[in-house]
C-alpha positions in Angstrom: -118.6 12.6 95.3 -117.2 9.8 98.0 -114.5 7.1 96.8 -116.0 3.9 96.0 -116.1 1.2 98.6 -113.2 -1.2 98.9 -114.1 -4.9 99.6 -112.6 -7.8 99.8 -113.8 -10.5 97.1 -114.9 -13.9 99.1 -116.0 -15.5 96.4 -115.9 -15.4 92.7 -119.4 -13.5 92.7 -118.2 -11.0 94.2 -115.6 -10.3 91.6 -118.4 -10.3 89.0 -120.4 -7.7 91.0 -117.7 -5.3 91.0 -116.7 -5.8 87.6 -120.9 -5.8 86.3 -121.3 -2.3 87.9 -118.3 -0.6 86.7 -119.8 -1.8 82.8 -123.1 -0.2 83.9 -121.7 3.0 85.1 -120.0 3.5 82.1 -121.2 6.4 80.2 -124.3 6.1 83.2 -125.2 8.7 86.2 -123.3 6.7 89.2 -126.5 7.8 91.0 -128.6 5.9 88.5 -127.0 2.5 88.6 -126.5 2.5 92.4 -130.3 3.3 92.9 -131.0 -0.1 90.6 -128.7 -2.1 92.0 -130.7 -4.0 93.8 -132.5 -4.9 90.8 -129.3 -4.9 88.7 -128.3 -8.5 91.5 -132.5 -9.7 91.3 -132.2 -9.9 87.3 -128.6 -11.2 87.4 -128.7 -13.9 89.6 -127.1 -12.7 92.4 -124.0 -12.0 90.2 -123.5 -16.2 90.0 -121.4 -16.1 87.2 -121.5 -19.9 86.6 -125.2 -19.0 86.1 -125.0 -15.9 83.9 -123.1 -17.3 81.9 -125.7 -20.4 80.9 -128.5 -17.3 80.2 -129.7 -18.0 76.9 -130.8 -15.7 74.1 -134.0 -15.5 75.7 -132.8 -14.5 79.0 -131.0 -11.2 77.4 -134.2 -10.4 76.0 -136.1 -10.8 79.1 -133.3 -8.2 81.0 -133.5 -6.5 77.8 -137.2 -5.7 79.0 -136.8 -5.4 82.7 -137.1 -2.1 84.3 -135.4 -2.8 87.2 -132.3 -2.5 85.2 -130.8 -0.4 82.3 -131.9 -2.1 79.4 -128.7 -1.9 77.4 -129.2 -4.7 75.0 -124.9 -4.4 74.0 -124.4 -4.2 78.0 -126.1 -7.0 78.8 -124.8 -8.9 76.0 -121.5 -8.4 77.5 -122.3 -9.6 81.3 -123.5 -12.7 79.8 -120.3 -12.8 78.1 -117.6 -11.5 80.7 -119.4 -14.4 83.2 -118.2 -17.1 81.0 -114.7 -15.3 80.5 -114.4 -14.7 84.0 -115.6 -18.4 84.9 -112.6 -20.2 82.2 -109.7 -17.2 83.7 -111.1 -18.5 87.8 -111.2 -22.3 86.6 -107.8 -21.6 84.6 -105.9 -19.9 87.2 -106.6 -21.6 90.4 -109.1 -18.5 91.6 -109.8 -15.3 89.8 -107.6 -13.5 92.6 -104.7 -15.7 90.9 -105.5 -14.7 87.9 -104.8 -10.8 88.8 -102.6 -11.4 90.9 -100.5 -13.3 88.2 -100.2 -10.4 85.8 -97.2 -7.9 86.6 -98.6 -4.4 87.4 -101.1 -1.7 87.3 -101.1 -1.3 83.5 -100.6 -4.8 82.0 -103.6 -5.6 84.4 -105.6 -3.3 83.1 -104.4 -4.3 79.6 -105.3 -8.0 80.1 -109.1 -6.9 81.5 -109.6 -5.1 78.8 -108.7 -7.5 76.0 -110.5 -10.1 77.9 -114.0 -8.3 79.3 -116.3 -6.3 76.5 -117.0 -2.9 77.8 -114.3 -2.6 80.6 -112.3 0.4 79.7 -109.2 2.6 81.9 -111.7 4.2 84.1 -113.8 1.3 84.4 -110.9 -1.2 85.0 -109.7 1.3 87.8 -112.7 1.0 89.0 -113.1 -2.2 89.5 -109.1 -3.3 90.6 -109.1 -0.6 93.3 -112.8 -1.9 95.1 -111.6 -5.3 94.9 -108.7 -4.5 96.4 -106.0 -5.0 94.2 -102.6 -2.3 93.8 -103.6 0.8 92.0 -102.0 4.3 91.8 -103.5 6.8 93.8 -106.2 8.7 91.8 -104.9 12.3 91.3 -102.1 10.8 89.7 -103.9 8.5 87.9 -106.6 11.2 86.4 -103.5 12.9 85.7 -102.1 9.9 83.4 -105.6 9.9 82.2 -107.6 13.4 81.5 -109.5 11.3 79.3 -111.3 10.1 81.5 -112.2 13.2 83.2 -113.2 15.3 80.0 -115.5 12.4 79.2 -117.2 12.6 82.8 -117.9 16.7 82.8 -119.3 16.3 79.2 -122.5 14.6 80.8 
């Protein structure tokens, strides 16, 4: 597998899209998520976190039946909640990048992210931080320190 492509986030939507992908990939084939990603982008309003944060129970119900995406209701609900949290962190810190930069160290950043965002585990947090260009330890070093991440991937 090729490493994920890094981006330089230009907007809060860029951060939100990467976070959402990390969450939906957890426990799933990355190929399935990648094949459906255009549908996710449409279903989740172009990953505009302000718009997704305003989704209602009716929107969640509609998405739970939308075949363009993986219809995991709990992850859909978490995505709406995560949009709300991301908007709050962005507004509270004068930018989401500033929020990330205010945390000292990789491990502390992972703890912070996991504490704020639903369905985000260690592997998802590493993926998120790597893709948005934040400092992460070398992948081999991180995997050696997190052997459970490899075990969970090989069981599938």
